[in-house]
PDB file of the backbone (N, CA, C, O) and the ligand in Angstrom, with CONECT records:
HET     ZN  A 101       1
ATOM      1  N   UNK A   1     -75.680  43.518  32.843  1.00  0.00           N
ATOM      2  CA  UNK A   1     -74.753  42.626  33.564  1.00  0.00           C
ATOM      3  C   UNK A   1     -73.884  41.884  32.620  1.00  0.00           C
ATOM      4  O   UNK A   1     -74.177  40.761  32.211  1.00  0.00           O
ATOM      5  N   UNK A   2     -72.768  42.552  32.265  1.00  0.00           N
ATOM      6  CA  UNK A   2     -71.825  41.886  31.358  1.00  0.00           C
ATOM      7  C   UNK A   2     -70.484  41.683  32.080  1.00  0.00           C
ATOM      8  O   UNK A   2     -69.611  42.551  32.050  1.00  0.00           O
ATOM      9  N   UNK A   3     -70.344  40.547  32.714  1.00  0.00           N
ATOM     10  CA  UNK A   3     -69.046  40.384  33.389  1.00  0.00           C
ATOM     11  C   UNK A   3     -68.581  38.911  33.187  1.00  0.00           C
ATOM     12  O   UNK A   3     -69.271  38.100  32.568  1.00  0.00           O
ATOM     13  N   UNK A   4     -67.396  38.613  33.731  1.00  0.00           N
ATOM     14  CA  UNK A   4     -66.792  37.349  33.551  1.00  0.00           C
ATOM     15  C   UNK A   4     -67.679  36.109  33.913  1.00  0.00           C
ATOM     16  O   UNK A   4     -67.746  35.091  33.223  1.00  0.00           O
ATOM     17  N   UNK A   5     -68.364  36.331  35.110  1.00  0.00           N
ATOM     18  CA  UNK A   5     -69.182  35.224  35.583  1.00  0.00           C
ATOM     19  C   UNK A   5     -70.335  34.966  34.646  1.00  0.00           C
ATOM     20  O   UNK A   5     -70.645  33.814  34.343  1.00  0.00           O
ATOM     21  N   UNK A   6     -70.968  36.013  34.187  1.00  0.00           N
ATOM     22  CA  UNK A   6     -72.100  35.912  33.229  1.00  0.00           C
ATOM     23  C   UNK A   6     -71.595  35.186  32.006  1.00  0.00           C
ATOM     24  O   UNK A   6     -72.167  34.181  31.585  1.00  0.00           O
ATOM     25  N   UNK A   7     -70.520  35.700  31.438  1.00  0.00           N
ATOM     26  CA  UNK A   7     -70.044  35.074  30.166  1.00  0.00           C
ATOM     27  C   UNK A   7     -69.671  33.620  30.352  1.00  0.00           C
ATOM     28  O   UNK A   7     -69.936  32.792  29.480  1.00  0.00           O
ATOM     29  N   UNK A   8     -69.052  33.298  31.492  1.00  0.00           N
ATOM     30  CA  UNK A   8     -68.687  31.928  31.750  1.00  0.00           C
ATOM     31  C   UNK A   8     -69.880  30.956  31.759  1.00  0.00           C
ATOM     32  O   UNK A   8     -69.794  29.815  31.303  1.00  0.00           O
ATOM     33  N   UNK A   9     -71.046  31.490  32.326  1.00  0.00           N
ATOM     34  CA  UNK A   9     -72.205  30.742  32.515  1.00  0.00           C
ATOM     35  C   UNK A   9     -73.081  30.747  31.257  1.00  0.00           C
ATOM     36  O   UNK A   9     -73.999  29.933  31.147  1.00  0.00           O
ATOM     37  N   UNK A  10     -72.807  31.668  30.289  1.00  0.00           N
ATOM     38  CA  UNK A  10     -73.684  31.797  29.184  1.00  0.00           C
ATOM     39  C   UNK A  10     -72.986  31.698  27.821  1.00  0.00           C
ATOM     40  O   UNK A  10     -73.285  32.443  26.887  1.00  0.00           O
ATOM     41  N   UNK A  11     -72.018  30.721  27.744  1.00  0.00           N
ATOM     42  CA  UNK A  11     -71.245  30.494  26.513  1.00  0.00           C
ATOM     43  C   UNK A  11     -72.134  30.167  25.314  1.00  0.00           C
ATOM     44  O   UNK A  11     -71.837  30.529  24.176  1.00  0.00           O
ATOM     45  N   UNK A  12     -73.235  29.467  25.608  1.00  0.00           N
ATOM     46  CA  UNK A  12     -74.124  29.056  24.494  1.00  0.00           C
ATOM     47  C   UNK A  12     -74.714  30.385  23.905  1.00  0.00           C
ATOM     48  O   UNK A  12     -74.849  30.496  22.686  1.00  0.00           O
ATOM     49  N   UNK A  13     -75.042  31.322  24.704  1.00  0.00           N
ATOM     50  CA  UNK A  13     -75.695  32.597  24.224  1.00  0.00           C
ATOM     51  C   UNK A  13     -74.605  33.328  23.383  1.00  0.00           C
ATOM     52  O   UNK A  13     -74.880  33.739  22.256  1.00  0.00           O
ATOM     53  N   UNK A  14     -73.387  33.487  23.921  1.00  0.00           N
ATOM     54  CA  UNK A  14     -72.415  34.236  23.213  1.00  0.00           C
ATOM     55  C   UNK A  14     -71.952  33.499  21.928  1.00  0.00           C
ATOM     56  O   UNK A  14     -71.654  34.159  20.933  1.00  0.00           O
ATOM     57  N   UNK A  15     -71.889  32.204  21.929  1.00  0.00           N
ATOM     58  CA  UNK A  15     -71.597  31.438  20.762  1.00  0.00           C
ATOM     59  C   UNK A  15     -72.583  31.756  19.576  1.00  0.00           C
ATOM     60  O   UNK A  15     -72.245  31.964  18.411  1.00  0.00           O
ATOM     61  N   UNK A  16     -73.883  31.757  20.087  1.00  0.00           N
ATOM     62  CA  UNK A  16     -74.938  32.089  19.187  1.00  0.00           C
ATOM     63  C   UNK A  16     -74.794  33.531  18.604  1.00  0.00           C
ATOM     64  O   UNK A  16     -75.020  33.725  17.409  1.00  0.00           O
ATOM     65  N   UNK A  17     -74.452  34.454  19.370  1.00  0.00           N
ATOM     66  CA  UNK A  17     -74.280  35.870  18.950  1.00  0.00           C
ATOM     67  C   UNK A  17     -73.062  35.910  17.953  1.00  0.00           C
ATOM     68  O   UNK A  17     -73.091  36.617  16.946  1.00  0.00           O
ATOM     69  N   UNK A  18     -72.071  35.175  18.260  1.00  0.00           N
ATOM     70  CA  UNK A  18     -70.860  35.151  17.372  1.00  0.00           C
ATOM     71  C   UNK A  18     -71.144  34.567  16.047  1.00  0.00           C
ATOM     72  O   UNK A  18     -70.684  35.052  15.014  1.00  0.00           O
ATOM     73  N   UNK A  19     -71.946  33.466  16.080  1.00  0.00           N
ATOM     74  CA  UNK A  19     -72.237  32.828  14.843  1.00  0.00           C
ATOM     75  C   UNK A  19     -73.138  33.704  13.954  1.00  0.00           C
ATOM     76  O   UNK A  19     -73.031  33.702  12.727  1.00  0.00           O
ATOM     77  N   UNK A  20     -73.993  34.422  14.598  1.00  0.00           N
ATOM     78  CA  UNK A  20     -74.940  35.380  13.895  1.00  0.00           C
ATOM     79  C   UNK A  20     -74.122  36.488  13.246  1.00  0.00           C
ATOM     80  O   UNK A  20     -74.350  36.906  12.111  1.00  0.00           O
ATOM     81  N   UNK A  21     -73.129  36.946  14.062  1.00  0.00           N
ATOM     82  CA  UNK A  21     -72.291  38.054  13.570  1.00  0.00           C
ATOM     83  C   UNK A  21     -71.490  37.605  12.362  1.00  0.00           C
ATOM     84  O   UNK A  21     -71.366  38.325  11.371  1.00  0.00           O
ATOM     85  N   UNK A  22     -70.958  36.421  12.461  1.00  0.00           N
ATOM     86  CA  UNK A  22     -70.160  35.819  11.288  1.00  0.00           C
ATOM     87  C   UNK A  22     -71.033  35.636  10.093  1.00  0.00           C
ATOM     88  O   UNK A  22     -70.572  35.752   8.957  1.00  0.00           O
ATOM     89  N   UNK A  23     -72.303  35.347  10.328  1.00  0.00           N
ATOM     90  CA  UNK A  23     -73.218  35.152   9.224  1.00  0.00           C
ATOM     91  C   UNK A  23     -73.776  36.468   8.677  1.00  0.00           C
ATOM     92  O   UNK A  23     -74.605  36.467   7.767  1.00  0.00           O
ATOM     93  N   UNK A  24     -73.317  37.586   9.236  1.00  0.00           N
ATOM     94  CA  UNK A  24     -73.749  38.865   8.808  1.00  0.00           C
ATOM     95  C   UNK A  24     -75.094  39.320   9.360  1.00  0.00           C
ATOM     96  O   UNK A  24     -75.713  40.244   8.831  1.00  0.00           O
ATOM     97  N   UNK A  25     -75.541  38.661  10.429  1.00  0.00           N
ATOM     98  CA  UNK A  25     -76.825  39.016  11.055  1.00  0.00           C
ATOM     99  C   UNK A  25     -76.628  39.215  12.545  1.00  0.00           C
ATOM    100  O   UNK A  25     -77.232  38.497  13.342  1.00  0.00           O
ATOM    101  N   UNK A  26     -75.787  40.183  12.948  1.00  0.00           N
ATOM    102  CA  UNK A  26     -75.566  40.395  14.413  1.00  0.00           C
ATOM    103  C   UNK A  26     -76.774  40.901  15.090  1.00  0.00           C
ATOM    104  O   UNK A  26     -77.636  41.516  14.462  1.00  0.00           O
ATOM    105  N   UNK A  27     -76.869  40.644  16.430  1.00  0.00           N
ATOM    106  CA  UNK A  27     -77.977  41.050  17.212  1.00  0.00           C
ATOM    107  C   UNK A  27     -77.954  42.563  17.438  1.00  0.00           C
ATOM    108  O   UNK A  27     -78.993  43.223  17.453  1.00  0.00           O
ATOM    109  N   UNK A  28     -76.748  43.089  17.613  1.00  0.00           N
ATOM    110  CA  UNK A  28     -76.629  44.549  17.816  1.00  0.00           C
ATOM    111  C   UNK A  28     -75.941  45.100  16.552  1.00  0.00           C
ATOM    112  O   UNK A  28     -75.470  44.336  15.710  1.00  0.00           O
ATOM    113  N   UNK A  29     -75.892  46.432  16.436  1.00  0.00           N
ATOM    114  CA  UNK A  29     -75.227  47.040  15.260  1.00  0.00           C
ATOM    115  C   UNK A  29     -73.743  46.780  15.300  1.00  0.00           C
ATOM    116  O   UNK A  29     -73.145  46.475  14.268  1.00  0.00           O
ATOM    117  N   UNK A  30     -73.142  46.891  16.447  1.00  0.00           N
ATOM    118  CA  UNK A  30     -71.669  46.685  16.546  1.00  0.00           C
ATOM    119  C   UNK A  30     -71.415  45.704  17.708  1.00  0.00           C
ATOM    120  O   UNK A  30     -70.742  46.031  18.686  1.00  0.00           O
ATOM    121  N   UNK A  31     -71.961  44.529  17.568  1.00  0.00           N
ATOM    122  CA  UNK A  31     -71.756  43.492  18.565  1.00  0.00           C
ATOM    123  C   UNK A  31     -70.278  43.181  18.720  1.00  0.00           C
ATOM    124  O   UNK A  31     -69.682  42.710  17.751  1.00  0.00           O
ATOM    125  N   UNK A  32     -69.637  43.405  19.861  1.00  0.00           N
ATOM    126  CA  UNK A  32     -68.211  43.239  20.031  1.00  0.00           C
ATOM    127  C   UNK A  32     -67.880  41.775  20.287  1.00  0.00           C
ATOM    128  O   UNK A  32     -66.722  41.458  20.560  1.00  0.00           O
ATOM    129  N   UNK A  33     -68.819  40.902  20.211  1.00  0.00           N
ATOM    130  CA  UNK A  33     -68.514  39.407  20.578  1.00  0.00           C
ATOM    131  C   UNK A  33     -67.396  38.923  19.646  1.00  0.00           C
ATOM    132  O   UNK A  33     -67.300  39.256  18.464  1.00  0.00           O
ATOM    133  N   UNK A  34     -66.574  38.115  20.291  1.00  0.00           N
ATOM    134  CA  UNK A  34     -65.455  37.535  19.465  1.00  0.00           C
ATOM    135  C   UNK A  34     -65.035  36.233  20.133  1.00  0.00           C
ATOM    136  O   UNK A  34     -65.359  35.954  21.287  1.00  0.00           O
ATOM    137  N   UNK A  35     -64.292  35.448  19.346  1.00  0.00           N
ATOM    138  CA  UNK A  35     -63.825  34.145  19.797  1.00  0.00           C
ATOM    139  C   UNK A  35     -62.418  34.196  20.188  1.00  0.00           C
ATOM    140  O   UNK A  35     -61.602  34.714  19.426  1.00  0.00           O
ATOM    141  N   UNK A  36     -62.048  33.674  21.371  1.00  0.00           N
ATOM    142  CA  UNK A  36     -60.661  33.640  21.761  1.00  0.00           C
ATOM    143  C   UNK A  36     -60.247  32.238  22.170  1.00  0.00           C
ATOM    144  O   UNK A  36     -61.089  31.369  22.395  1.00  0.00           O
ATOM    145  N   UNK A  37     -58.926  32.027  22.266  1.00  0.00           N
ATOM    146  CA  UNK A  37     -58.383  30.798  22.795  1.00  0.00           C
ATOM    147  C   UNK A  37     -57.813  31.163  24.146  1.00  0.00           C
ATOM    148  O   UNK A  37     -56.971  32.057  24.232  1.00  0.00           O
ATOM    149  N   UNK A  38     -58.249  30.495  25.214  1.00  0.00           N
ATOM    150  CA  UNK A  38     -57.811  30.813  26.534  1.00  0.00           C
ATOM    151  C   UNK A  38     -56.291  30.520  26.698  1.00  0.00           C
ATOM    152  O   UNK A  38     -55.777  29.478  26.292  1.00  0.00           O
ATOM    153  N   UNK A  39     -55.613  31.514  27.322  1.00  0.00           N
ATOM    154  CA  UNK A  39     -54.163  31.435  27.433  1.00  0.00           C
ATOM    155  C   UNK A  39     -53.824  30.421  28.680  1.00  0.00           C
ATOM    156  O   UNK A  39     -52.685  29.993  28.863  1.00  0.00           O
ATOM    157  N   UNK A  40     -54.845  30.116  29.444  1.00  0.00           N
ATOM    158  CA  UNK A  40     -54.636  29.232  30.585  1.00  0.00           C
ATOM    159  C   UNK A  40     -54.760  27.736  30.190  1.00  0.00           C
ATOM    160  O   UNK A  40     -53.841  26.931  30.343  1.00  0.00           O
ATOM    161  N   UNK A  41     -55.989  27.432  29.663  1.00  0.00           N
ATOM    162  CA  UNK A  41     -56.270  26.009  29.375  1.00  0.00           C
ATOM    163  C   UNK A  41     -56.345  25.739  27.916  1.00  0.00           C
ATOM    164  O   UNK A  41     -56.431  24.574  27.527  1.00  0.00           O
ATOM    165  N   UNK A  42     -56.317  26.753  27.063  1.00  0.00           N
ATOM    166  CA  UNK A  42     -56.309  26.571  25.612  1.00  0.00           C
ATOM    167  C   UNK A  42     -57.696  26.249  25.012  1.00  0.00           C
ATOM    168  O   UNK A  42     -57.765  25.813  23.863  1.00  0.00           O
ATOM    169  N   UNK A  43     -58.796  26.451  25.757  1.00  0.00           N
ATOM    170  CA  UNK A  43     -60.103  26.131  25.214  1.00  0.00           C
ATOM    171  C   UNK A  43     -60.627  27.320  24.471  1.00  0.00           C
ATOM    172  O   UNK A  43     -60.140  28.438  24.643  1.00  0.00           O
ATOM    173  N   UNK A  44     -61.645  27.084  23.621  1.00  0.00           N
ATOM    174  CA  UNK A  44     -62.285  28.184  22.838  1.00  0.00           C
ATOM    175  C   UNK A  44     -63.293  28.822  23.805  1.00  0.00           C
ATOM    176  O   UNK A  44     -64.011  28.160  24.554  1.00  0.00           O
ATOM    177  N   UNK A  45     -63.290  30.191  23.725  1.00  0.00           N
ATOM    178  CA  UNK A  45     -64.191  30.963  24.554  1.00  0.00           C
ATOM    179  C   UNK A  45     -64.742  32.107  23.814  1.00  0.00           C
ATOM    180  O   UNK A  45     -64.021  32.752  23.053  1.00  0.00           O
ATOM    181  N   UNK A  46     -66.029  32.403  24.002  1.00  0.00           N
ATOM    182  CA  UNK A  46     -66.681  33.580  23.376  1.00  0.00           C
ATOM    183  C   UNK A  46     -66.816  34.645  24.401  1.00  0.00           C
ATOM    184  O   UNK A  46     -67.234  34.386  25.529  1.00  0.00           O
ATOM    185  N   UNK A  47     -66.458  35.883  24.015  1.00  0.00           N
ATOM    186  CA  UNK A  47     -66.492  37.006  24.971  1.00  0.00           C
ATOM    187  C   UNK A  47     -66.858  38.333  24.322  1.00  0.00           C
ATOM    188  O   UNK A  47     -66.742  38.494  23.107  1.00  0.00           O
ATOM    189  N   UNK A  48     -67.296  39.273  25.133  1.00  0.00           N
ATOM    190  CA  UNK A  48     -67.556  40.636  24.696  1.00  0.00           C
ATOM    191  C   UNK A  48     -66.587  41.575  25.378  1.00  0.00           C
ATOM    192  O   UNK A  48     -66.595  42.777  25.115  1.00  0.00           O
ATOM    193  N   UNK A  49     -65.740  41.032  26.265  1.00  0.00           N
ATOM    194  CA  UNK A  49     -64.799  41.859  27.048  1.00  0.00           C
ATOM    195  C   UNK A  49     -63.472  41.993  26.184  1.00  0.00           C
ATOM    196  O   UNK A  49     -62.800  41.001  25.899  1.00  0.00           O
ATOM    197  N   UNK A  50     -63.149  43.229  25.802  1.00  0.00           N
ATOM    198  CA  UNK A  50     -62.048  43.399  24.872  1.00  0.00           C
ATOM    199  C   UNK A  50     -60.699  42.934  25.362  1.00  0.00           C
ATOM    200  O   UNK A  50     -59.852  42.488  24.588  1.00  0.00           O
ATOM    201  N   UNK A  51     -60.504  43.053  26.738  1.00  0.00           N
ATOM    202  CA  UNK A  51     -59.241  42.723  27.305  1.00  0.00           C
ATOM    203  C   UNK A  51     -59.077  41.230  27.719  1.00  0.00           C
ATOM    204  O   UNK A  51     -58.073  40.835  28.312  1.00  0.00           O
ATOM    205  N   UNK A  52     -60.095  40.439  27.382  1.00  0.00           N
ATOM    206  CA  UNK A  52     -60.195  39.065  27.840  1.00  0.00           C
ATOM    207  C   UNK A  52     -59.062  38.185  27.254  1.00  0.00           C
ATOM    208  O   UNK A  52     -58.765  38.243  26.060  1.00  0.00           O
ATOM    209  N   UNK A  53     -58.435  37.359  28.145  1.00  0.00           N
ATOM    210  CA  UNK A  53     -57.377  36.431  27.670  1.00  0.00           C
ATOM    211  C   UNK A  53     -57.637  35.040  28.127  1.00  0.00           C
ATOM    212  O   UNK A  53     -57.109  34.090  27.548  1.00  0.00           O
ATOM    213  N   UNK A  54     -58.461  34.877  29.182  1.00  0.00           N
ATOM    214  CA  UNK A  54     -58.741  33.554  29.789  1.00  0.00           C
ATOM    215  C   UNK A  54     -60.183  33.254  29.651  1.00  0.00           C
ATOM    216  O   UNK A  54     -61.000  34.167  29.532  1.00  0.00           O
ATOM    217  N   UNK A  55     -60.529  31.986  29.662  1.00  0.00           N
ATOM    218  CA  UNK A  55     -61.951  31.589  29.614  1.00  0.00           C
ATOM    219  C   UNK A  55     -62.597  32.056  30.901  1.00  0.00           C
ATOM    220  O   UNK A  55     -63.698  32.606  30.864  1.00  0.00           O
ATOM    221  N   UNK A  56     -61.967  31.862  32.009  1.00  0.00           N
ATOM    222  CA  UNK A  56     -62.483  32.309  33.277  1.00  0.00           C
ATOM    223  C   UNK A  56     -61.387  32.648  34.182  1.00  0.00           C
ATOM    224  O   UNK A  56     -60.619  31.785  34.606  1.00  0.00           O
ATOM    225  N   UNK A  57     -61.289  33.994  34.515  1.00  0.00           N
ATOM    226  CA  UNK A  57     -60.099  34.468  35.224  1.00  0.00           C
ATOM    227  C   UNK A  57     -59.894  33.708  36.536  1.00  0.00           C
ATOM    228  O   UNK A  57     -58.762  33.351  36.861  1.00  0.00           O
ATOM    229  N   UNK A  58     -60.974  33.451  37.306  1.00  0.00           N
ATOM    230  CA  UNK A  58     -60.850  32.775  38.546  1.00  0.00           C
ATOM    231  C   UNK A  58     -60.296  31.372  38.427  1.00  0.00           C
ATOM    232  O   UNK A  58     -59.746  30.839  39.391  1.00  0.00           O
ATOM    233  N   UNK A  59     -60.438  30.745  37.217  1.00  0.00           N
ATOM    234  CA  UNK A  59     -59.958  29.422  37.017  1.00  0.00           C
ATOM    235  C   UNK A  59     -58.599  29.446  36.388  1.00  0.00           C
ATOM    236  O   UNK A  59     -57.692  28.795  36.906  1.00  0.00           O
ATOM    237  N   UNK A  60     -58.392  30.181  35.264  1.00  0.00           N
ATOM    238  CA  UNK A  60     -57.146  30.096  34.486  1.00  0.00           C
ATOM    239  C   UNK A  60     -56.278  31.291  34.815  1.00  0.00           C
ATOM    240  O   UNK A  60     -55.058  31.150  34.739  1.00  0.00           O
ATOM    241  N   UNK A  61     -56.791  32.449  35.171  1.00  0.00           N
ATOM    242  CA  UNK A  61     -55.973  33.664  35.484  1.00  0.00           C
ATOM    243  C   UNK A  61     -55.120  33.379  36.762  1.00  0.00           C
ATOM    244  O   UNK A  61     -53.937  33.705  36.863  1.00  0.00           O
ATOM    245  N   UNK A  62     -55.846  32.733  37.732  1.00  0.00           N
ATOM    246  CA  UNK A  62     -55.130  32.411  38.989  1.00  0.00           C
ATOM    247  C   UNK A  62     -53.992  31.442  38.816  1.00  0.00           C
ATOM    248  O   UNK A  62     -53.025  31.495  39.576  1.00  0.00           O
ATOM    249  N   UNK A  63     -54.064  30.607  37.899  1.00  0.00           N
ATOM    250  CA  UNK A  63     -52.997  29.623  37.653  1.00  0.00           C
ATOM    251  C   UNK A  63     -51.618  30.386  37.482  1.00  0.00           C
ATOM    252  O   UNK A  63     -50.614  30.030  38.098  1.00  0.00           O
ATOM    253  N   UNK A  64     -51.634  31.397  36.657  1.00  0.00           N
ATOM    254  CA  UNK A  64     -50.481  32.186  36.421  1.00  0.00           C
ATOM    255  C   UNK A  64     -50.096  32.975  37.668  1.00  0.00           C
ATOM    256  O   UNK A  64     -48.918  33.068  38.012  1.00  0.00           O
ATOM    257  N   UNK A  65     -51.048  33.513  38.310  1.00  0.00           N
ATOM    258  CA  UNK A  65     -50.870  34.361  39.492  1.00  0.00           C
ATOM    259  C   UNK A  65     -50.239  33.544  40.619  1.00  0.00           C
ATOM    260  O   UNK A  65     -49.295  34.020  41.249  1.00  0.00           O
ATOM    261  N   UNK A  66     -50.719  32.345  40.894  1.00  0.00           N
ATOM    262  CA  UNK A  66     -50.187  31.557  41.957  1.00  0.00           C
ATOM    263  C   UNK A  66     -48.752  31.183  41.721  1.00  0.00           C
ATOM    264  O   UNK A  66     -47.959  31.141  42.663  1.00  0.00           O
ATOM    265  N   UNK A  67     -48.381  30.897  40.427  1.00  0.00           N
ATOM    266  CA  UNK A  67     -47.074  30.593  40.114  1.00  0.00           C
ATOM    267  C   UNK A  67     -46.085  31.783  40.459  1.00  0.00           C
ATOM    268  O   UNK A  67     -44.976  31.607  40.963  1.00  0.00           O
ATOM    269  N   UNK A  68     -46.597  32.961  40.142  1.00  0.00           N
ATOM    270  CA  UNK A  68     -45.847  34.165  40.473  1.00  0.00           C
ATOM    271  C   UNK A  68     -45.599  34.290  41.962  1.00  0.00           C
ATOM    272  O   UNK A  68     -44.491  34.592  42.406  1.00  0.00           O
ATOM    273  N   UNK A  69     -46.706  34.038  42.761  1.00  0.00           N
ATOM    274  CA  UNK A  69     -46.553  34.164  44.235  1.00  0.00           C
ATOM    275  C   UNK A  69     -45.566  33.179  44.792  1.00  0.00           C
ATOM    276  O   UNK A  69     -44.818  33.505  45.713  1.00  0.00           O
ATOM    277  N   UNK A  70     -45.546  31.970  44.249  1.00  0.00           N
ATOM    278  CA  UNK A  70     -44.648  30.954  44.762  1.00  0.00           C
ATOM    279  C   UNK A  70     -43.219  31.382  44.412  1.00  0.00           C
ATOM    280  O   UNK A  70     -42.324  31.296  45.253  1.00  0.00           O
ATOM    281  N   UNK A  71     -43.004  31.837  43.190  1.00  0.00           N
ATOM    282  CA  UNK A  71     -41.697  32.311  42.771  1.00  0.00           C
ATOM    283  C   UNK A  71     -41.176  33.425  43.679  1.00  0.00           C
ATOM    284  O   UNK A  71     -40.004  33.460  44.054  1.00  0.00           O
ATOM    285  N   UNK A  72     -42.103  34.342  44.019  1.00  0.00           N
ATOM    286  CA  UNK A  72     -41.777  35.495  44.840  1.00  0.00           C
ATOM    287  C   UNK A  72     -41.334  35.056  46.225  1.00  0.00           C
ATOM    288  O   UNK A  72     -40.403  35.624  46.797  1.00  0.00           O
ATOM    289  N   UNK A  73     -42.033  34.000  46.786  1.00  0.00           N
ATOM    290  CA  UNK A  73     -41.768  33.530  48.090  1.00  0.00           C
ATOM    291  C   UNK A  73     -40.358  32.808  48.120  1.00  0.00           C
ATOM    292  O   UNK A  73     -39.628  32.866  49.109  1.00  0.00           O
ATOM    293  N   UNK A  74     -40.053  32.168  47.037  1.00  0.00           N
ATOM    294  CA  UNK A  74     -38.808  31.393  46.968  1.00  0.00           C
ATOM    295  C   UNK A  74     -37.651  32.422  46.843  1.00  0.00           C
ATOM    296  O   UNK A  74     -36.541  32.182  47.318  1.00  0.00           O
ATOM    297  N   UNK A  75     -37.936  33.542  46.209  1.00  0.00           N
ATOM    298  CA  UNK A  75     -36.833  34.548  45.922  1.00  0.00           C
ATOM    299  C   UNK A  75     -36.432  35.286  47.214  1.00  0.00           C
ATOM    300  O   UNK A  75     -35.550  36.144  47.186  1.00  0.00           O
TER     301      UNK A  75
HETATM  302 ZN    ZN A 101     -59.120  28.472  30.465  1.00  0.00          ZN2+
END
């Protein structure tokens, strides 16, 4: 179960994995965990999803999406 909801609820776990990786002691051989800055709210977020841009898509991804919808309605 590796999805957005899980990651959002388990930032402490991912942060721990990231710190171990940085220290040269990763949990897995090729742990893809990385640190990103959310494009929505600018917070630090740890993730294993390669395409991830937001801390939580339902929270920050929708902000951009709603803006697009409003613009489309106005047009
Ligand atoms: Zn965010």
